[in-house]
N, C-alpha and C positions, 0 to 999 in steps of 0.2 A: 525608676528612671523616666524622665519626661521624654516624650517622642518629639522630634523636630517636625516642622511643617513640610520639609522636603523628604523625599524617599531616602532612607539610610543606605549607605554603600558598605561594601566589604571593608573599606578603609576605616569607616566609623566603627564597625565591629572590632577590627583589629586594635584600634585605639582604646576602645572601652575594655577589651579583654587584656590589653597589655601584651599583644603578640604581633607577629608579622602578618601581612596579608596572605603570604604563602601558607601560613599555619591555618588561617581562616578557610582558605580554599580546600586544604586537606581535610579539615574537620567537617565542613558543610558538604563536601563531596564524598564523605564517608571513606576517606583513604588515609586516615590519620594513624591507624594502628601500626606500631613499630616505628613511627616517625615523630609523634608528639605524645606527651603523657596523657593518661586518662584525666588527670586534674585539669590540664590545659584544655583538653577537648570539652570538658564540662563547662569550663569558664567561657569558652567561645560560644557554645550553644546557648548558655544563659544570656550572654551579651546580645546575641542575635535575637533571642526572644524578647528581651527588654526593649530593644530598639525597634522591634517590628520589622526586622530585616527580611527581605525575600531576595533570592538570587535573581539577577537580571537575565530572564530566560531568553530574551531576544539576543543579547550579547553571547550568551552561552551557545545558543543554536548556531550563531554565525561561526563560532569556533569549532563546534562539535557536530553540527548537523542536527536535525530534528530528533527529539527523543522518541517520537512516534508512540506516545503514550497518552491516553485520554482518561479523564476521571469521570465516572458516571455516578452522580449523586442522587440517591433515592430515599424514600422513607424506609424505616425498618422493614425487613423482608417478612412481613406477616401474611402475605398471600403469594401465590405463584405468579401474579401479574407482573411484578417487577423483575422476577427471575426471567420471565419471558422477554421483557424489555432488554435485559442484559444479554440474553442469548442472541437476540436479533442484532443488537449493536456490535457484539463481539464477532458475529459472523461476517458482517460487512467490514469491520476493522481488520480482521485477519486477511481478507482478500486484498487489502491495501497495505499490508505490512505493519499495521498498528496493533497495539495491545490496549485492553480496557481494564482499568482498575475500578472495581465496584466499591463505592463508599456509602453504606447505609447509615443514615442519621441514627445515632444510638438511641435517642429518645423518640424515634418515630417522626413526629412533626415538631420542629423546634430547632434551636441552635445546636450545632454539632461541634465537637472538638476539631481543632485545626489539623487536617491530615498532614500538612507539611511539617508540623512541629516534630513528629516522630519519624516520618519517612524521608524528609528533605527531598521530596519528589520533584522532578522537573517534568512539566506536562506541556503538551501542545494545545490542549483545549479541555473544556468541561461541557458535559451534557447533564442537565439537572431537571428533575421533576418539580413542578410548582409546589407540590405537597411537601417538598424538602427544601423550599427556597430559603428558609431562615438559616439552614446549614451553610449557605454560601457566604454569610457575613464573615466567616473566618478566612475566606480566600479571595474576597472581592477586590482586594488591593493588588492582586497579581496581574490584572489586565489581560487575562487569558481569553481567547475566543470562547464565547458561551452560547450554547444552544439550549433553550428552555423547552421542556415537554409539558403539554397539558397546561398551557399558560396563556395569559392575556397578551395578544400580539401588541396591544397598545401600551403596555406598561410592564415589561418583563426584565427589570433590573439591568438595563443596558445590554440585553442579549443581542447577539449578531443575527439570530434567527429564532423563530418559534416553530414547533411542530405540534399539531393538534389532531386528535381524533374528532370526528364530527359528532360530539356528544349532544349538541343541540338537536340534531336530526334523530339521534337515538332516542332521546326523550320524547320527541314528537311521534316516533314510531310506536313507542309504548303507549302513549296517551291515545293515539288514534286507534290502536288495537282495543284498548279498554272501552273507549267511546263507541266503537263499532259493535262491541258485545252488548252495549246498552247501559254501561255504568255511567252514573252522573254525579255520584258523591265519592270523591277520591281522598284518601289519606296519603300525604307525602311523608314518608319516613326518611328524613334528611340527615345526612352525615353532619355531625357537629364539629366541623373542621373549617376554619376560616380560609378557604382556598377558592381560587377562581373557578376551578372545574366544578365545584359543588354550587357555587353561586349561579353559574349559567344553567345548571340542571334545574334549579328552582325557578329561574326566570322562564325557561322554555316551557315548563309544565304550567306555570301560572298564565303565561301568554296564550297557550293553546286552549286552556279551559276558558279563559276570558273571552275567546272568540266563539265559544259554543254556548248558546243560551241554555238556561236551566241546569247548569252544572254548579258544583260546590267543591271547594278545596279546603281541606284541613291539613295543617302542617305540624309535625312534632319532630324534635331533633334528638339524636343519640350519637355517642361515640361509636366508631365502627368495631363493636364487639357484639357477640351474640347475646350476652346477658343484658347489656345496656339497651339493645334493640328490643328485646323481649319486654323489659320493664316499661320502656317508652310506649310500646304498642299497647300493652295491657292498659296503661293509663288512658291513652287516646280512645281505645275501644270501649272503655267503661265510663267515659265522661257522659253526663246526661245529655240527651238529645238524639237525633237520628244518627245511626251508626253508618260509617262509610261501607261501601260494598266492595271496594278494591283498595289495595295498598301499593303505592309506587315507591320502591326502595332505591336509594342511591347506590346500593352495593349489594352483591349477593349475600355477603355475611349479615348485613342488616335484614335481608329477607329471611334468613335462617332464624333470626331472633323473632321475626314476625310470625313464623310458623309455630314456634314454641308458645308464643302468647295466644295464638288462635286456639291451639289445642288445650291450653290451660283454661280457656274461657268456654270450652265446649263447642267451638266453631269448626266446621269442616271446610277445608280448602279443596276445590274451589266452590263447593255448593253454597256455603254461607259467605265466603270471602275470597276474592281473587287476590293474588299476590304476584308482583313482578320484581325483578332484580335488574342489575346492570353490571356486566363484566363477563359473564359466562365462564366462571371458574369451574373447576372440577366439582366443587360443592353443589353446583346447580343441578347436576344429574344424580347426586347422592341424596338429595332431598326427596321426600315422598309426600305428595306427587312431585314429579320433576318440575323445575322452576322455569317459567317463562321469563326470559331475560334478553339483554342486548349483548351480542358478541363483540368484544373489543379485541382486535388482533394485536396482542402485546409484542410479539416478535417483529411484526411489520412496523410497529411503532418505534421499536428500538432501531430497526434498520434505517427508517427514515430519519431518525435523530442523528445517527452516525453519518448518513449521506449528507445531511445538511451541514454538519461540522466539517466534513471533508471538503465540501464546496467552499465554505468560508475560508478554510486554510489554503485552498487553491486560488482564492480570489474570484471565485465564481458565484453566481446568484444561486442560493439554495432552491431546491424544488418547492413549488407553491401548491397550496390546496390541502384541505383537511382530509384525513384518512376516513373513508366510508366505514360505517358500522352497520350491523344487521340484527334486526329483531329475530329471536328464536322462540316462536310460540311453543309452549309445552302444556302440561296438564294442570298447571296452577291457576289458569284463567278460564273463566266460563261466563255466560250471561248471568246477571244477578237474579236472585229469586224475585218473583213478582211481589209487589208490596201487598 
């Protein structure tokens, strides 16, 4: 069924399904049982899907008051970082009488199934990580207030606000730490994900080294898995030519893969090769030697995201300024061996 250029209404759904508007309200409000048949309910849901119908949340809120529910859209929960984001967001939400629905993109990075199709949820707003931005394509027509996390402030899908960690400064801290130890040839083990947060990491590293004479930067890319990082690192370290003395990893999991590659090649960390990460996951202190990395406060990140959304809902200006991050030096970095 072709979609019209204007936003479909419940009357359009009723007409397409051959039922009354009251029946549409009962079905889409999940109050149909015992009042309309299962067959009728299925027909209404199908008509709503075909038309691309979404409830008019503004009108509903005028009648019923705010639902006080927020959707948090993140990549698949493959690390504890986004669990921390949720914990922080939910903590602030609870203090203000809001609930948070966590919606991980099923495929990690990429389009996600429309959560409204099954839940018929009415929401007050959305908080989303830039790594899961494609998942927003399914709900972008709802015109809900949107706060983007870890996202380009200049181009964030029409977001009402953006909240960022100071990743650029974190990369500078890592780079300055390695330069201070005497490293001049660095390998960047970059996350193979087309996301703003990883682009600015690469830019910060390249800019800092470009400002330091006598330095050299090599870059290799890998998906954020330990095996992919190991393979990419092995290839980079066995390429003919001078070997890097330090590896700057976009993520602690990538650093774990670099550790495996170093050991397979008979290199000792940090004697032969220094390695750094970014996140300060639990993994960082499980590695041996413990990983020098940048601590990102995931719970504070979630708190700030929720505070920004509450400000938008209240018509206030969201808090400004990036969240500071901190280098945590550990035993994976040391001065390079003399040539």
